[in-house]
N, CA, C and O of each residue as an XYZ file, in Angstrom:
396
protein
N     119.712     79.786     55.545
C     118.638     80.737     55.723
C     117.817     80.299     56.930
O     117.394     79.146     57.016
N     117.593     81.230     57.867
C     116.860     80.885     59.073
C     115.362     81.045     58.896
O     114.888     81.894     58.141
N     114.656     80.234     59.589
C     113.205     80.378     59.617
C     112.696     79.896     60.963
O     113.476     79.435     61.797
N     111.431     79.995     61.174
C     110.856     79.628     62.466
C     110.915     78.125     62.715
O     110.851     77.698     63.867
N     111.034     77.324     61.680
C     111.037     75.875     61.862
C     112.370     75.361     62.392
O     112.383     74.515     63.286
N     113.495     75.850     61.863
C     114.776     75.361     62.358
C     115.449     76.321     63.330
O     116.567     76.063     63.778
N     114.787     77.422     63.660
C     115.195     78.377     64.687
C     116.607     78.914     64.493
O     117.312     79.153     65.473
N     117.023     79.105     63.279
C     118.310     79.728     62.979
C     118.024     81.191     62.671
O     117.233     81.484     61.775
N     118.662     82.131     63.407
C     118.364     83.545     63.161
C     118.927     84.018     61.831
O     119.964     83.547     61.364
N     118.231     84.937     61.255
C     118.711     85.555     60.020
C     119.979     86.327     60.322
O     120.145     86.844     61.427
N     120.861     86.410     59.363
C     122.104     87.138     59.526
C     121.810     88.607     59.791
O     120.991     89.225     59.111
N     122.493     89.153     60.792
C     122.314     90.571     61.082
C     121.188     90.857     62.059
O     121.012     92.011     62.450
N     120.420     89.860     62.470
C     119.340     90.122     63.428
C     119.878     89.989     64.845
O     120.783     89.193     65.095
N     119.334     90.752     65.756
C     119.752     90.748     67.155
C     118.974     89.671     67.898
O     117.746     89.625     67.828
N     119.697     88.799     68.614
C     119.021     87.724     69.336
C     118.983     87.967     70.836
O     118.246     87.264     71.528
N     119.738     88.926     71.383
C     119.722     89.215     72.813
C     118.550     90.116     73.155
O     118.201     91.017     72.392
N     117.949     89.866     74.305
C     116.854     90.717     74.751
C     117.383     92.033     75.312
O     116.774     93.083     75.105
N     118.514     91.986     76.023
C     119.145     93.177     76.563
C     120.625     92.891     76.775
O     121.049     91.736     76.814
N     121.397     93.950     76.911
C     122.836     93.823     77.109
C     123.189     94.570     78.388
O     122.800     95.726     78.560
N     123.926     93.914     79.289
C     124.335     94.547     80.534
C     125.581     95.387     80.296
O     126.445     95.014     79.502
N     125.673     96.517     80.982
C     126.806     97.423     80.816
C     128.007     96.965     81.622
O     129.135     97.335     81.297
N     127.799     96.166     82.672
C     128.897     95.679     83.485
C     129.092     96.458     84.768
O     129.878     96.047     85.622
N     128.397     97.573     84.926
C     128.550     98.372     86.150
C     127.310     98.272     87.045
O     127.090     99.130     87.899
N     126.520     97.247     86.854
C     125.332     97.057     87.668
C     125.722     96.651     89.081
O     126.758     96.019     89.287
N     124.887     97.016     90.061
C     125.151     96.637     91.441
C     124.894     95.150     91.617
O     123.915     94.604     91.108
N     125.800     94.504     92.354
C     125.595     93.085     92.668
C     124.617     93.006     93.834
O     124.917     93.483     94.929
N     123.473     92.418     93.612
C     122.470     92.277     94.653
C     121.956     90.852     94.673
O     121.924     90.158     93.657
N     121.560     90.446     95.852
C     120.935     89.137     95.969
C     119.474     89.269     95.575
O     118.924     90.371     95.597
N     118.843     88.168     95.216
C     117.427     88.241     94.842
C     116.569     88.743     95.999
O     116.883     88.489     97.162
N     115.520     89.434     95.696
C     114.492     89.877     96.637
C     115.003     90.884     97.667
O     114.326     91.120     98.667
N     116.172     91.483     97.455
C     116.678     92.495     98.362
C     117.114     91.965     99.718
O     116.939     92.652    100.724
N     117.669     90.781     99.775
C     118.085     90.164    101.035
C     119.560     90.430    101.337
O     120.211     89.593    101.963
N     120.095     91.556    100.917
C     121.522     91.825    101.021
C     122.062     91.817    102.441
O     123.120     91.231    102.670
N     121.399     92.428    103.397
C     121.942     92.571    104.741
C     121.340     91.578    105.738
O     121.462     91.767    106.949
N     120.711     90.551    105.251
C     120.123     89.548    106.138
C     121.210     88.634    106.688
O     122.208     88.388    106.010
N     121.029     88.118    107.925
C     122.021     87.168    108.459
C     121.993     85.869    107.673
O     120.961     85.495    107.115
N     123.125     85.182    107.630
C     123.210     83.936    106.882
C     122.401     82.853    107.583
O     122.428     82.741    108.808
N     121.691     82.068    106.807
C     120.868     80.987    107.346
C     121.709     79.727    107.464
O     122.282     79.254    106.483
N     121.775     79.190    108.674
C     122.529     77.961    108.905
C     121.595     76.949    109.538
O     121.140     77.138    110.666
N     121.308     75.880    108.822
C     120.396     74.853    109.304
C     121.080     73.495    109.173
O     120.903     72.807    108.168
N     121.867     73.103    110.188
C     122.553     71.821    110.071
C     121.558     70.669    110.012
O     120.551     70.657    110.720
N     121.857     69.721    109.168
C     120.954     68.587    108.989
C     121.043     67.661    110.193
O     122.130     67.266    110.614
N     119.895     67.327    110.731
C     119.823     66.399    111.856
C     119.319     65.078    111.303
O     118.120     64.798    111.315
N     120.221     64.299    110.834
C     119.862     63.037    110.193
C     119.636     61.924    111.189
O     119.608     62.138    112.401
N     119.481     60.778    110.669
C     119.232     59.603    111.495
C     120.539     59.016    111.986
O     121.584     59.190    111.358
N     120.478     58.318    113.112
C     121.633     57.620    113.641
C     121.754     56.250    112.974
O     122.848     55.817    112.612
N     120.631     55.587    112.820
C     120.617     54.256    112.199
C     119.292     54.059    111.480
O     118.289     54.689    111.814
N     119.304     53.190    110.506
C     118.107     52.847    109.751
C     117.986     51.335    109.737
O     118.905     50.627    109.324
N     116.835     50.847    110.197
C     116.607     49.408    110.265
C     115.334     49.081    109.504
O     114.296     49.705    109.725
N     115.408     48.125    108.626
C     114.225     47.672    107.896
C     113.638     46.485    108.651
O     114.337     45.514    108.942
N     112.346     46.575    108.964
C     111.664     45.515    109.700
C     110.553     44.973    108.818
O     109.769     45.742    108.262
N     110.481     43.670    108.687
C     109.450     43.033    107.863
C     108.511     42.239    108.753
O     108.931     41.636    109.740
N     107.230     42.244    108.391
C     106.209     41.542    109.169
C     105.539     40.491    108.291
O     105.308     40.710    107.102
N     105.239     39.367    108.885
C     104.590     38.284    108.136
C     103.096     38.531    107.949
O     102.506     38.103    106.957
N     102.487     39.231    108.918
C     101.044     39.479    108.829
C     100.685     40.739    109.618
O     101.535     41.325    110.289
N      99.424     41.144    109.530
C      98.978     42.374    110.173
C      99.004     42.252    111.700
O      99.236     43.239    112.398
N      98.768     41.057    112.209
C      98.801     40.846    113.659
C     100.200     41.162    114.210
O     100.326     41.805    115.252
N     101.234     40.715    113.518
C     102.605     41.010    113.940
C     102.890     42.511    113.886
O     103.570     43.054    114.757
N     102.363     43.178    112.851
C     102.521     44.620    112.715
C     101.869     45.333    113.892
O     102.476     46.226    114.482
N     100.642     44.953    114.244
C      99.920     45.554    115.379
C     100.671     45.331    116.691
O     100.767     46.243    117.513
N     101.197     44.140    116.887
C     101.936     43.832    118.107
C     103.182     44.700    118.226
O     103.478     45.224    119.300
N     103.906     44.851    117.130
C     105.097     45.697    117.101
C     104.735     47.153    117.404
O     105.411     47.815    118.192
N     103.668     47.643    116.775
C     103.238     49.025    116.973
C     102.886     49.283    118.434
O     103.219     50.337    118.975
N     102.224     48.338    119.066
C     101.884     48.495    120.480
C     103.130     48.484    121.354
O     103.203     49.245    122.319
N     104.096     47.655    121.047
C     105.314     47.563    121.855
C     106.138     48.841    121.816
O     106.806     49.174    122.794
N     106.101     49.553    120.713
C     106.873     50.801    120.627
C     105.980     52.027    120.826
O     106.416     53.155    120.593
N     104.738     51.816    121.253
C     103.782     52.899    121.527
C     103.543     53.809    120.325
O     103.483     55.030    120.465
N     103.409     53.213    119.156
C     103.065     53.966    117.950
C     101.941     53.225    117.233
O     102.168     52.559    116.223
N     100.762     53.346    117.752
C      99.621     52.591    117.230
C      99.073     53.158    115.927
O      98.132     52.598    115.364
N      99.639     54.255    115.436
C      99.164     54.835    114.173
C      99.866     54.223    112.957
O      99.685     54.721    111.846
N     100.648     53.180    113.126
C     101.333     52.514    112.021
C     100.309     51.685    111.237
O      99.519     50.945    111.822
N     100.335     51.820    109.917
C      99.435     51.051    109.048
C     100.272     50.306    108.008
O     101.499     50.405    108.005
N      99.611     49.572    107.137
C     100.319     48.869    106.069
C     100.879     49.839    105.035
O     101.728     49.456    104.230
N     100.421     51.086    105.045
C     100.919     52.086    104.100
C     102.032     52.953    104.694
O     102.592     53.793    103.990
N     102.359     52.766    105.961
C     103.415     53.538    106.612
C     104.768     53.165    106.000
O     105.134     51.992    105.940
N     105.497     54.183    105.550
C     106.803     53.950    104.919
C     107.947     54.106    105.906
O     108.966     53.428    105.769
N     107.809     54.980    106.902
C     108.893     55.220    107.852
C     108.312     55.812    109.127
O     107.259     56.449    109.109
N     109.012     55.595    110.231
C     108.643     56.172    111.516
C     109.919     56.584    112.234
O     111.010     56.142    111.876
N     109.783     57.418    113.233
C     110.880     57.769    114.121
C     110.585     57.147    115.476
O     109.437     57.121    115.920
N     111.625     56.646    116.130
C     111.467     56.151    117.482
C     112.494     56.832    118.371
O     113.686     56.772    118.068
N     112.089     57.463    119.432
C     110.712     57.767    119.805
C     110.101     58.734    118.799
O     110.825     59.389    118.049
N     108.770     58.828    118.777
C     108.111     59.675    117.769
C     108.589     61.121    117.846
O     108.778     61.663    118.935
N     108.784     61.738    116.688
C     109.165     63.147    116.647
C     107.952     64.008    116.931
O     106.842     63.716    116.486
N     108.184     65.078    117.680
C     107.110     66.027    117.911
C     107.009     66.929    116.689
O     108.017     67.442    116.204
N     105.816     67.116    116.205
C     105.605     67.986    115.050
C     105.402     69.402    115.549
O     104.597     69.644    116.448
N     106.135     70.338    114.961
C     105.901     71.735    115.277
C     105.438     72.434    114.017
O     105.896     72.140    112.913
N     104.554     73.331    114.200
C     103.991     74.039    113.061
C     104.890     75.206    112.686
O     105.172     76.069    113.517
N     105.332     75.233    111.459
C     106.179     76.327    110.986
C     105.382     77.623    110.860
O     105.970     78.690    110.685
N     104.073     77.548    110.946
C     103.263     78.757    110.815
C     103.374     79.648    112.036
O     103.036     80.829    111.956
N     103.841     79.121    113.177
C     103.981     79.948    114.373
C     105.366     80.584    114.456
O     105.605     81.400    115.347
N     106.278     80.239    113.564
C     107.616     80.802    113.571
C     107.638     82.075    112.741
O     107.060     82.125    111.655
N     108.303     83.099    113.250
C     108.390     84.338    112.495
C     109.667     85.072    112.856
O     110.242     84.828    113.917
N     110.114     85.961    111.994
C     111.308     86.762    112.205
C     110.926     87.974    113.023
O     109.997     88.699    112.669
N     111.649     88.205    114.135
C     111.405     89.356    114.986
C     112.704     90.132    115.097
O     113.742     89.563    115.433
N     112.654     91.418    114.820
C     113.838     92.250    114.887
C     113.710     93.207    116.052
O     112.708     93.910    116.184
N     114.726     93.233    116.895
C     114.717     94.116    118.049
C     115.194     95.502    117.630
O     116.133     95.628    116.845
N     114.550     96.534    118.151
C     114.962     97.891    117.804
C     115.995     98.434    118.778
O     116.415     99.584    118.647
N     116.417     97.624    119.765
C     117.487     98.025    120.684
C     117.015     98.826    121.865
O     117.854     99.289    122.637
N     115.715     99.025    122.062
C     115.253     99.804    123.208
C     114.795     98.920    124.325
O     114.372     99.414    125.370
């Protein structure tokens, strides 16, 4: 016997919210059917080197030598040379009307 505590449905009760007929149109979410495919190849790192410092003075000296003075004791990773940050807020989709 089913009840709310063991979540077993009573015999003869319907547990599906809806039933698909099978002839529904196949669509992508949000109506993106005719959009071009997005291809974003990953631009990974060439090499990864772990560098350890004995004290803060050594860290400061290293940072100055590679021209990245914003390195702190909380910095987990950096790129050399530094990557330029671009704001994704200035990027937008523009469609040409062919004229």
